[in-house]
C-alpha positions in Angstrom: 10.7 -17.9 58.6 8.6 -19.4 56.3 6.1 -16.0 56.3 9.0 -13.9 54.7 9.8 -16.2 51.7 7.4 -14.3 49.6 8.6 -10.6 51.1 12.2 -12.1 50.2 10.9 -13.0 46.5 9.9 -9.4 46.3 13.2 -8.0 46.6 14.8 -10.0 44.3 12.7 -9.5 41.2 15.1 -7.6 38.9 14.8 -3.8 38.9 11.8 -3.6 41.5 12.5 -1.0 44.4 10.6 -0.5 47.2 8.2 2.0 46.0 7.3 -0.7 43.3 7.1 -3.2 45.8 5.1 -1.6 47.5 2.8 -1.0 44.6 2.5 -4.5 44.3 1.8 -5.6 47.1 -1.4 -3.1 47.9 -3.0 -3.5 44.7 -2.5 -7.9 45.4 -3.4 -7.7 48.7 -0.2 -9.5 49.8 3.5 -10.7 48.9 2.3 -13.8 48.2 -0.4 -12.7 46.2 2.0 -10.5 43.8 3.2 -14.1 42.8 0.1 -16.1 42.6 -1.6 -13.2 40.5 -2.1 -14.2 36.9 0.5 -12.5 34.1 -2.9 -10.9 33.1 -3.9 -9.8 36.2 -0.3 -7.8 37.2 -0.3 -5.9 33.7 -3.2 -3.7 35.3 -1.0 -2.6 37.8 0.3 0.9 37.6 3.9 0.5 36.2 3.3 -3.1 35.5 4.7 -4.1 31.9 5.2 -6.9 30.4 8.6 -7.7 30.7 8.0 -7.2 34.6 5.0 -9.3 34.8 7.4 -11.9 33.1 10.1 -11.7 35.4 7.7 -11.9 38.6 6.0 -15.0 37.4 9.6 -17.1 36.5 11.3 -19.2 38.8 14.3 -17.1 39.5 12.9 -15.0 42.5 11.7 -17.7 44.9 14.8 -20.0 43.9 17.2 -16.5 45.4 14.7 -16.5 48.3 15.3 -20.0 49.4 18.9 -19.1 49.0 18.5 -16.3 51.1 16.3 -18.0 53.8 19.3 -20.6 54.1 21.5 -18.2 54.9 19.2 -16.5 57.6 18.9 -19.4 59.6 22.4 -20.8 59.5 23.7 -17.0 60.7 20.7 -16.8 62.9 19.9 -13.3 61.1 16.8 -11.7 61.8 14.6 -10.1 58.3 12.2 -7.5 59.3 9.3 -6.8 56.4 7.7 -3.2 56.1 4.6 -4.2 57.6 5.9 -6.2 60.7 5.7 -4.7 64.1 9.4 -5.0 65.0 10.5 -3.0 61.6 11.7 0.7 62.3 8.9 2.9 62.8 10.6 6.1 62.1 12.0 5.1 58.9 8.4 2.7 57.5 6.5 5.8 56.6 8.9 6.8 53.8 8.4 5.7 50.3 11.7 4.8 49.6 12.4 3.0 53.0 13.3 -0.6 52.2 11.0 -3.2 51.8 13.1 -5.5 54.3 16.1 -5.1 56.5 18.0 -7.9 57.5 19.7 -7.8 61.7 22.3 -9.4 63.6 22.2 -8.2 67.2 19.9 -7.2 70.0 19.0 -3.6 69.4 15.6 -2.1 69.8 15.1 -0.3 66.7 12.4 1.2 68.0 13.8 2.4 70.8 12.8 5.5 72.8 15.1 7.8 71.5 17.7 7.0 68.7 20.5 9.9 67.8 22.6 9.1 64.1 26.3 10.4 63.9 28.2 10.7 61.0 31.4 12.9 59.6 34.2 12.6 57.8 36.5 9.8 56.8 39.4 11.4 58.5 38.3 13.5 61.5 40.7 15.7 63.4 41.9 15.3 66.9 38.8 18.2 68.0 36.5 16.5 66.2 37.2 13.0 67.7 37.4 14.6 70.7 33.9 16.2 70.2 31.9 12.9 69.4 33.5 11.1 72.5 32.7 13.9 74.8 28.8 14.4 73.1 28.1 10.2 74.0 29.7 10.6 77.6 26.8 13.5 77.1 24.3 11.8 76.4 24.8 8.6 78.7 21.6 9.5 81.1 19.2 9.8 78.4 20.3 6.0 77.2 19.6 6.6 72.8 20.5 4.5 71.0 23.8 5.4 68.3 23.3 4.6 64.9 25.9 5.6 62.3 27.1 3.9 59.2 30.2 1.8 60.6 33.1 3.1 58.0 36.5 5.3 58.9 36.6 8.1 60.8 33.6 9.7 62.5 31.8 6.7 62.3 33.6 4.0 64.3 34.6 6.8 66.9 30.9 7.1 67.7 30.3 2.8 67.8 33.3 2.6 69.6 32.8 5.4 72.1 29.1 4.1 72.3 30.5 0.8 73.5 33.0 2.0 75.8 29.8 4.1 77.7 27.7 1.1 77.3 25.1 2.8 75.2 23.5 0.5 72.6 24.9 1.4 68.6 24.1 -0.1 65.5 25.7 0.1 62.2 24.0 0.1 59.1 25.8 -1.6 56.0 25.8 -1.1 52.5 26.2 -4.8 51.8 25.3 -8.0 52.6 25.9 -9.4 55.9 28.3 -12.0 54.4 31.0 -9.3 54.3 32.2 -6.5 56.4 33.6 -3.2 54.9 35.9 -2.1 56.0 37.3 -5.3 57.1 39.6 -3.7 60.2 35.9 -2.8 61.9 34.9 -6.6 62.4 36.1 -6.6 66.1 34.2 -3.7 66.8 31.3 -5.2 64.9 31.5 -8.1 66.6 31.6 -6.3 70.2 28.2 -4.2 68.9 26.0 -7.9 68.5 26.0 -7.9 72.2 25.1 -4.3 72.7 23.4 -3.3 69.2 24.0 -4.9 65.9 24.5 -4.3 62.2 21.6 -3.7 59.7 21.4 -3.8 56.3 18.8 -3.9 53.2 21.2 -6.1 51.3 20.8 -9.4 51.2 23.5 -12.1 52.5 26.1 -12.4 49.7 25.9 -8.9 48.1 29.1 -7.1 47.8 29.6 -3.3 48.5 29.1 -1.1 45.8 29.9 2.3 45.1 26.0 3.0 44.8 25.1 1.3 47.9 26.5 4.1 50.2 24.6 7.2 49.3 21.3 4.5 49.8 22.6 3.4 52.8 22.3 6.8 54.2 18.6 7.2 53.9 18.4 4.6 56.4 20.5 6.1 59.1 18.4 9.2 58.5 15.0 7.8 58.3 15.7 6.3 61.8 16.4 8.2 63.9 15.3 11.1 65.9 18.2 13.9 65.1 21.0 13.1 63.1 24.7 14.6 64.2 26.8 15.9 61.8 30.5 16.1 63.3 33.0 17.6 60.4 32.5 17.0 57.0 33.7 18.2 53.5 31.3 20.6 51.5 30.2 16.8 49.5 30.3 13.6 50.4 28.1 10.8 52.4 27.4 13.2 55.7 25.6 15.8 53.4 24.3 13.4 51.9 22.5 12.0 54.8 21.7 15.6 56.3 19.6 16.3 52.4 17.9 13.4 53.2 17.2 14.1 57.2 16.3 17.3 56.0 13.6 15.5 53.5 12.5 13.3 55.7 11.7 16.2 58.6 14.5 15.3 61.2 16.4 17.4 63.0 20.0 17.9 62.2 22.6 19.5 64.3 26.3 20.2 62.7 29.1 21.4 65.0 31.2 24.4 63.1 34.6 25.1 63.3 36.9 27.6 61.3 36.4 29.7 58.5 38.0 27.6 55.4 38.7 24.7 57.5 38.2 21.7 54.8 36.6 19.8 57.7 34.7 22.2 58.7 33.2 23.4 55.5 30.3 21.2 55.3 29.1 22.0 58.7 29.6 25.7 58.3 27.4 25.3 55.4 24.6 23.4 56.6 24.0 26.0 59.6 24.2 29.0 57.1 21.6 27.1 54.8 19.5 26.4 58.0 20.0 22.7 56.8 21.0 22.1 60.4 21.2 23.7 64.4 24.2 24.8 65.8 25.9 22.2 68.1 28.0 23.2 71.1 27.1 20.5 73.1 24.9 17.4 73.3 23.2 19.9 75.8 21.4 21.7 72.8 20.3 18.2 71.0 18.7 17.2 75.0 17.3 21.0 75.2 15.8 21.1 71.6 13.8 17.7 71.7 12.6 17.9 75.3 14.7 15.3 76.2 15.2 16.9 79.9 12.0 17.8 80.6 10.3 15.3 83.5 7.5 13.0 82.3 4.0 15.0 82.5 2.2 13.5 85.8 -1.4 13.1 85.0 -4.7 13.7 87.1 -5.2 17.0 86.5 -8.7 18.0 85.4 -9.1 18.9 82.0 -10.5 22.1 82.0 -13.6 22.8 80.0 -12.9 25.7 77.5 -9.1 24.8 75.7 -7.3 27.3 73.6 -5.6 25.3 70.7 -3.5 26.8 68.6 -4.2 25.6 64.9 -1.5 23.0 64.5 -2.7 22.0 68.1 -5.7 21.6 66.4 -4.0 19.5 63.2 -2.7 17.0 66.1 -6.0 16.4 67.7 -7.9 15.8 64.4 -5.1 13.4 63.8 -5.5 11.6 66.8 -9.6 11.8 66.6 -9.3 9.7 63.1 -7.6 6.7 65.2 -8.1 5.5 68.8 -4.0 6.1 69.2 -1.1 6.8 67.0 2.7 7.0 67.7 4.8 10.4 67.3 7.1 8.6 64.5 3.2 9.0 62.4 2.1 11.9 63.6 5.6 13.9 62.6 5.7 12.3 59.0 1.9 13.1 58.7 1.8 16.9 59.6 5.0 17.4 58.1 7.0 18.1 61.3 10.3 18.3 62.8 10.7 15.6 65.5 11.8 18.4 68.1 8.6 20.7 66.9 6.2 17.6 66.9 7.5 16.7 70.9 7.2 20.3 71.5 3.3 20.3 70.5 2.5 16.9 72.1 4.2 18.1 74.8 2.0 21.4 75.1 -1.3 19.2 74.5 -0.4 16.8 77.4 -0.4 20.2 79.6 -3.2 21.3 78.6 -4.8 17.5 79.3 -5.6 17.2 75.9 -3.5 14.0 75.4 -2.5 11.3 76.9 1.0 9.2 76.4 1.6 5.6 76.7 4.4 3.3 76.7 6.3 3.1 73.1 5.8 7.1 72.2 1.9 6.3 71.5 -0.7 9.0 71.7 -4.2 9.4 72.6 -7.0 12.0 73.5 -7.8 12.4 76.7 
């Protein structure tokens, strides 16, 4: 774990968030070089003033990193730096994504399909039933289910995922020394055997109010699609949906009765074209084209192929690299997951590109 020492130390510098940390790494070349650089060299980096340079050169960040490493080793926690291959690829392209993630469990954070489910902390019987039925319908597609381990729809999604043997990950707003709410500890323990728990916060970090909205960007960034089951006009679910829209993720909302306080948020998301209307998991499966059979290769590529402007853009992106994964293409092209899936599928049918394991694509 020694290679994690300097990445962890970066997160221990006061008032240095993901964007500033990436700037430091970009200019210095590596996390280690950030700390080896002179104060004079640090001052030449945009946004780095004398006070911040002094904090970087102080002993405190490295002392804190030593302590954090000891926790990781003792509690068998995996730390993922944003440049690591195991870091969630769907999340890493966003400038505000966490520099480091701490993970306990056995989940593949780069699973082929990832569905995030959020909603009110006080769901109706209908909302809970919908959540459970949706997860039963998703079993054939074997997605990773992520949520926030909170009361209500979150814990309903985790429990049902465990019941139907779908992997599930809870994204926390605090360090792994604690679990909030405490009553969900038994569920979290079961999740370690088929999924896990994930956080950007150091081991002893408490659950502070301001951490919860930030936690929601991880849920939104990690998924292919976000489902909002029930929510009021304001709250964590709406924040998560906002992040998902900003990240060009597909968002679905379950409609409800007009003026029903548990449905106002969902209805407004649909009304404002911020979410697709969802009546069953079939809507999600069809939108993301999970119901289509894998494309079979071997058909000779046509000599003259007509491509749309959007298809040409994808081809141009692939010309610059030997291969790209769907998350990189989605981010660069500023498309939703479903729109990108449709474009890639059409290009496969035309014999222009070929899919590789891990949702990677190359030109034929």
